[in-house]
VEXDREN-2710 file (C-alpha; in Angstrom, 1 decimal):
% VEXDREN-2710
k/r/px/py/pz
1/MET/-44.7/-15.8/-8.4
2/LYS/-43.4/-15.7/-4.8
3/VAL/-39.9/-14.3/-4.8
4/LEU/-37.7/-14.5/-1.7
5/VAL/-35.0/-11.7/-1.7
6/ILE/-32.3/-12.3/0.9
7/GLY/-30.4/-9.2/1.9
8/ALA/-33.2/-6.9/0.9
9/GLN/-32.0/-3.9/3.0
10/GLY/-28.6/-3.7/1.3
11/GLN/-27.9/-1.1/-1.4
12/LEU/-28.6/-3.7/-4.1
13/GLY/-31.8/-4.9/-2.4
14/GLN/-33.0/-1.3/-2.1
15/CYS/-32.5/-0.8/-5.8
16/LEU/-34.1/-4.2/-6.7
17/ILE/-37.2/-4.3/-4.6
18/PRO/-39.0/-1.4/-6.3
19/ARG/-38.5/-3.1/-9.6
20/LEU/-40.4/-6.3/-8.5
21/ASP/-43.9/-5.0/-9.0
22/GLY/-46.2/-7.8/-10.0
23/TYR/-44.3/-10.4/-7.9
24/GLU/-45.2/-11.6/-4.4
25/VAL/-42.0/-10.4/-2.7
26/VAL/-40.7/-11.7/0.6
27/ALA/-38.0/-9.2/1.5
28/ALA/-35.7/-10.8/4.1
29/SER/-33.4/-8.5/5.9
30/ARG/-30.8/-9.6/8.4
31/SER/-33.4/-9.4/11.2
32/GLU/-35.5/-11.9/9.5
33/LEU/-32.7/-14.2/8.2
34/ASP/-29.3/-13.9/9.8
35/LEU/-26.9/-15.8/7.5
36/SER/-24.4/-16.2/10.3
37/LYS/-26.9/-18.6/11.9
38/VAL/-26.6/-21.2/9.3
39/THR/-28.8/-23.9/10.9
40/ASN/-31.8/-21.5/10.6
41/ILE/-31.6/-21.0/6.8
42/VAL/-33.1/-24.2/5.4
43/PRO/-36.1/-24.2/7.7
44/TYR/-36.7/-20.5/7.0
45/ILE/-36.7/-21.0/3.2
46/LYS/-38.8/-24.1/3.3
47/ASP/-41.3/-22.4/5.5
48/ILE/-41.5/-19.4/3.1
49/SER/-41.8/-21.9/0.2
50/PRO/-40.8/-19.4/-2.5
51/GLN/-40.9/-20.0/-6.2
52/TYR/-37.6/-18.1/-6.8
53/VAL/-34.8/-17.1/-4.4
54/ILE/-32.5/-14.1/-5.0
55/ASN/-29.5/-14.0/-2.6
56/LEU/-28.0/-10.5/-2.4
57/SER/-26.6/-10.9/1.1
58/ALA/-22.9/-11.3/1.7
59/TYR/-20.0/-10.5/4.0
60/THR/-18.4/-7.7/2.0
61/ALA/-15.9/-6.1/4.4
62/VAL/-12.9/-6.8/2.3
63/ASP/-10.2/-5.7/4.8
64/LYS/-12.0/-7.0/7.9
65/ALA/-12.2/-10.4/6.3
66/GLU/-8.5/-10.8/6.7
67/SER/-9.1/-11.0/10.5
68/GLU/-12.6/-12.4/10.4
69/VAL/-11.9/-15.3/8.0
70/GLU/-14.3/-17.7/9.8
71/LEU/-17.2/-15.2/9.8
72/ALA/-16.6/-14.5/6.1
73/HIS/-16.8/-18.1/5.2
74/THR/-19.8/-18.7/7.4
75/ILE/-21.8/-16.1/5.5
76/ASN/-20.3/-16.3/2.0
77/GLU/-19.8/-20.1/1.8
78/HIS/-21.7/-22.1/4.4
79/ALA/-24.8/-20.0/4.4
80/VAL/-24.8/-20.0/0.6
81/ALA/-24.5/-23.8/0.7
82/SER/-27.6/-24.0/2.9
83/ILE/-29.5/-21.7/0.6
84/ALA/-28.6/-23.9/-2.4
85/GLN/-29.6/-27.0/-0.5
86/ALA/-33.0/-25.5/0.4
87/CYS/-33.6/-24.5/-3.2
88/ARG/-32.7/-27.9/-4.4
89/ASP/-35.0/-29.6/-1.9
90/ILE/-38.0/-27.4/-2.9
91/ASP/-37.0/-27.3/-6.6
92/CYS/-36.7/-23.6/-6.7
93/PRO/-34.5/-21.5/-8.9
94/LEU/-31.7/-19.6/-7.3
95/LEU/-30.0/-16.3/-8.3
96/HIS/-26.8/-15.5/-6.4
97/VAL/-24.6/-12.4/-6.7
98/SER/-20.9/-12.9/-6.6
99/THR/-17.8/-10.7/-7.2
100/ASP/-14.8/-9.9/-9.4
101/PHE/-12.6/-10.7/-6.3
102/VAL/-12.8/-14.4/-7.3
103/PHE/-10.1/-13.5/-9.8
104/GLY/-6.4/-12.8/-9.1
105/GLY/-6.2/-9.7/-11.2
106/ASP/-3.1/-10.6/-13.2
107/LYS/-4.7/-10.5/-16.6
108/SER/-4.8/-7.6/-19.1
109/GLU/-8.0/-8.5/-20.9
110/PRO/-11.5/-9.0/-19.5
111/TYR/-12.1/-12.1/-17.5
112/ALA/-14.4/-14.6/-19.2
113/VAL/-17.0/-16.5/-17.1
114/ASP/-14.9/-19.7/-17.4
115/ALA/-11.5/-18.1/-16.5
116/ALA/-9.6/-19.7/-13.7
117/CYS/-10.6/-18.4/-10.3
118/GLN/-7.5/-17.5/-8.2
119/PRO/-8.7/-15.2/-5.4
120/ILE/-5.9/-13.4/-3.5
121/GLY/-7.7/-12.4/-0.3
122/ALA/-10.0/-13.9/2.4
123/TYR/-13.1/-12.2/1.0
124/GLY/-12.5/-13.4/-2.6
125/LYS/-11.7/-16.9/-1.3
126/SER/-14.9/-17.0/0.7
127/LYS/-17.0/-15.8/-2.3
128/TRP/-15.4/-18.4/-4.6
129/ALA/-16.1/-21.1/-2.0
130/GLY/-19.8/-20.0/-2.1
131/GLU/-19.9/-20.4/-5.9
132/GLN/-18.4/-23.9/-5.5
133/ALA/-21.1/-24.7/-3.0
134/ILE/-23.8/-23.8/-5.4
135/ALA/-22.1/-25.9/-8.1
136/ARG/-22.2/-28.9/-5.6
137/TYR/-25.7/-28.6/-4.3
138/LYS/-27.7/-27.0/-7.1
139/PRO/-25.9/-27.1/-10.4
140/GLN/-29.1/-26.8/-12.4
141/GLY/-31.6/-23.9/-12.0
142/SER/-29.0/-21.6/-10.5
143/ILE/-27.6/-18.3/-11.8
144/ILE/-24.5/-16.7/-10.4
145/ILE/-23.9/-13.1/-11.5
146/ARG/-20.4/-11.7/-10.8
147/THR/-20.2/-8.0/-10.5
148/ALA/-17.7/-5.3/-9.5
149/TRP/-17.3/-1.8/-8.0
150/LEU/-20.9/-1.6/-7.0
151/TYR/-22.3/1.8/-5.9
152/SER/-25.7/3.7/-5.7
153/ASP/-27.4/6.6/-4.0
154/VAL/-28.2/4.5/-1.0
155/GLY/-26.1/2.4/1.5
156/ALA/-22.4/2.6/1.9
157/ASN/-20.1/2.7/-1.2
158/PHE/-17.2/4.4/-2.9
159/MET/-19.3/7.1/-4.6
160/LEU/-21.0/8.2/-1.4
161/SER/-17.7/8.1/0.5
162/MET/-16.0/10.3/-2.2
163/LEU/-18.9/12.8/-2.1
164/ARG/-18.5/13.0/1.7
165/LEU/-14.7/13.4/1.6
166/MET/-14.9/16.0/-1.2
167/ASN/-17.1/18.1/1.1
168/GLN/-14.6/17.8/3.9
169/ARG/-11.2/18.1/2.2
170/ASP/-9.7/20.1/-0.5
171/LYS/-7.1/17.4/-1.5
172/LEU/-7.6/13.7/-2.1
173/GLY/-5.2/11.0/-3.3
174/ILE/-7.0/8.1/-5.1
175/VAL/-5.4/4.8/-6.3
176/SER/-4.9/4.8/-10.0
177/ASP/-3.3/1.4/-10.7
178/GLN/-6.3/-0.8/-9.9
179/ILE/-8.5/-1.2/-13.0
180/GLY/-12.1/-2.3/-13.2
181/THR/-15.5/-1.0/-14.0
182/PRO/-17.8/1.1/-11.8
183/THR/-21.3/-0.5/-11.7
184/SER/-24.6/1.1/-10.6
185/ALA/-26.6/-1.1/-8.3
186/HIS/-29.6/0.2/-10.3
187/SER/-28.1/-1.3/-13.5
188/LEU/-27.4/-4.6/-11.8
189/ALA/-31.0/-4.6/-10.4
190/ARG/-32.4/-4.2/-13.9
191/ILE/-30.3/-7.2/-15.1
192/ILE/-31.5/-9.4/-12.2
193/VAL/-35.1/-8.6/-13.2
194/ARG/-34.3/-9.7/-16.8
195/PHE/-32.9/-13.0/-15.5
196/LEU/-35.9/-13.4/-13.2
197/GLN/-38.2/-13.0/-16.3
198/GLN/-36.2/-14.8/-18.9
199/GLY/-34.3/-17.5/-16.9
200/GLY/-30.8/-18.8/-17.3
201/ASN/-28.3/-21.2/-15.8
202/GLY/-24.7/-21.0/-14.8
203/ILE/-22.3/-18.1/-14.4
204/TYR/-22.7/-14.6/-15.9
205/HIS/-20.9/-11.3/-15.5
206/TRP/-22.4/-7.9/-15.2
207/THR/-20.8/-4.5/-14.9
208/ASP/-21.6/-1.3/-16.7
209/ALA/-19.7/-0.7/-20.0
210/GLY/-16.2/0.7/-20.1
211/VAL/-13.0/0.6/-18.0
212/ALA/-11.7/2.9/-15.3
213/SER/-9.3/3.2/-12.4
214/TRP/-10.5/4.3/-8.9
215/TYR/-8.8/7.6/-9.7
216/ASP/-10.8/7.9/-13.0
217/PHE/-14.0/7.1/-11.1
218/ALA/-13.2/9.7/-8.4
219/VAL/-12.6/12.4/-10.9
220/ALA/-15.8/11.6/-12.7
221/ILE/-17.7/11.7/-9.4
222/TYR/-16.2/15.1/-8.7
223/GLU/-16.9/16.5/-12.2
224/GLU/-20.5/15.3/-12.4
225/GLY/-21.1/16.1/-8.7
226/LEU/-19.9/19.7/-9.2
227/VAL/-22.4/20.2/-12.0
228/ARG/-25.2/19.1/-9.7
229/GLY/-24.1/21.1/-6.7
230/LEU/-23.2/18.1/-4.7
231/VAL/-19.5/19.1/-4.1
232/PRO/-17.7/22.4/-3.7
233/PRO/-15.3/23.8/-6.3
234/GLY/-11.6/23.7/-5.8
235/VAL/-11.0/20.1/-4.7
236/SER/-7.8/18.6/-6.0
237/ILE/-7.7/14.9/-6.8
238/ALA/-4.3/13.3/-7.3
239/PRO/-3.4/9.8/-8.6
240/ILE/-1.5/7.5/-6.1
241/THR/-0.3/3.9/-6.3
242/THR/-1.6/0.9/-4.4
243/ALA/1.8/0.9/-2.6
244/GLU/1.1/4.4/-1.3
245/TYR/-2.3/3.3/0.1
246/PRO/-1.7/0.0/1.9
247/THR/-4.7/-2.0/3.1
248/PRO/-4.9/-5.3/5.1
249/ALA/-6.4/-7.1/2.0
250/SER/-4.8/-7.3/-1.4
251/ARG/-7.0/-6.3/-4.3
252/PRO/-7.0/-7.4/-7.9
253/ALA/-5.0/-5.0/-10.0
254/PHE/-7.2/-5.7/-13.0
255/SER/-10.8/-7.0/-12.7
256/VAL/-12.6/-6.0/-15.9
257/LEU/-15.3/-8.6/-16.6
258/ASP/-16.3/-10.0/-20.0
259/LYS/-20.1/-9.5/-20.2
260/SER/-20.7/-11.0/-23.6
261/ARG/-22.6/-14.1/-22.2
262/THR/-25.0/-11.7/-20.3
263/TYR/-25.5/-9.5/-23.3
264/ASP/-26.5/-12.5/-25.4
265/ALA/-28.6/-14.2/-22.7
266/VAL/-30.9/-11.3/-21.8
267/GLN/-30.3/-8.8/-24.6
268/ALA/-28.8/-6.4/-22.0
269/PRO/-28.1/-2.8/-23.2
270/LYS/-24.5/-1.6/-23.1
271/ILE/-24.5/1.6/-21.1
272/HIS/-21.2/3.3/-20.2
273/TRP/-20.4/3.6/-16.5
274/ARG/-20.2/7.4/-16.7
275/GLU/-23.8/7.6/-18.1
276/GLU/-25.0/5.3/-15.2
277/LEU/-23.1/7.6/-12.8
278/ARG/-24.9/10.6/-14.1
279/GLN/-28.3/8.9/-13.5
280/VAL/-27.3/8.0/-9.9
281/LEU/-26.1/11.5/-9.1
282/ASP/-29.3/12.9/-10.7
283/ARG/-31.3/10.7/-8.2
284/LEU/-29.1/12.0/-5.3
285/ALA/-29.4/15.6/-6.4
286/ASP/-33.2/15.3/-6.7
287/ASN/-33.5/13.9/-3.2
288/SER/-31.1/16.3/-1.5
END
């Protein structure tokens, strides 16, 4: 099977590509397919003529999106619409990765796949518009996987930022009143492979198991990093409020996702986020 992976050089792409042994993979980075140039997308996909398309690419600069609204919508909405149209025209399944930011964050229980989407920032609005575009142009044969708090041992992410800061400072203040679930990109990559093998249709949620605040996540990164020699002893981590750390974009206060549909669809294992964190830090320690 020929599989086109769009956004292959991002952290998720780097975690996914090695797991696609046995497939004919066309790994499209930004240099091969720039999603900001929307008119090029349909001809590119039709020329490749894949049997499956996985779109991992997105505009993900949450704060910059507030001042680059048009660019965010170009990549997260209009480009996604073109990808969906191309997949429809060549009768090719599409798997697209979306985000917890489509929700407003005002709940206190995990968001179901059919919960009302009420994004509160430009990034979330652009991603929600992309989901709607898929529903318009390719409602059948499309899988949307919403995820959250993605990190890995490659790319740019919260975990790597924390490790860097912990090696530079002896005191950190981390937001403790935003609640979600840290998710290893390796974990999500495994789930994408399961959907590629087993099929599906519609919207699914995937994060690792459990719940945490950013403060909880930072403390775990420090504790597990210390054991592996990735951070020095004596770093103090204090909880702070969102109000104490203002950002251009508002973020959901609560974005835990209900993953029951995914568990049922692909018999996915329930692995706690801290266990996944240990595995990612082991990779990092082994390669350092």
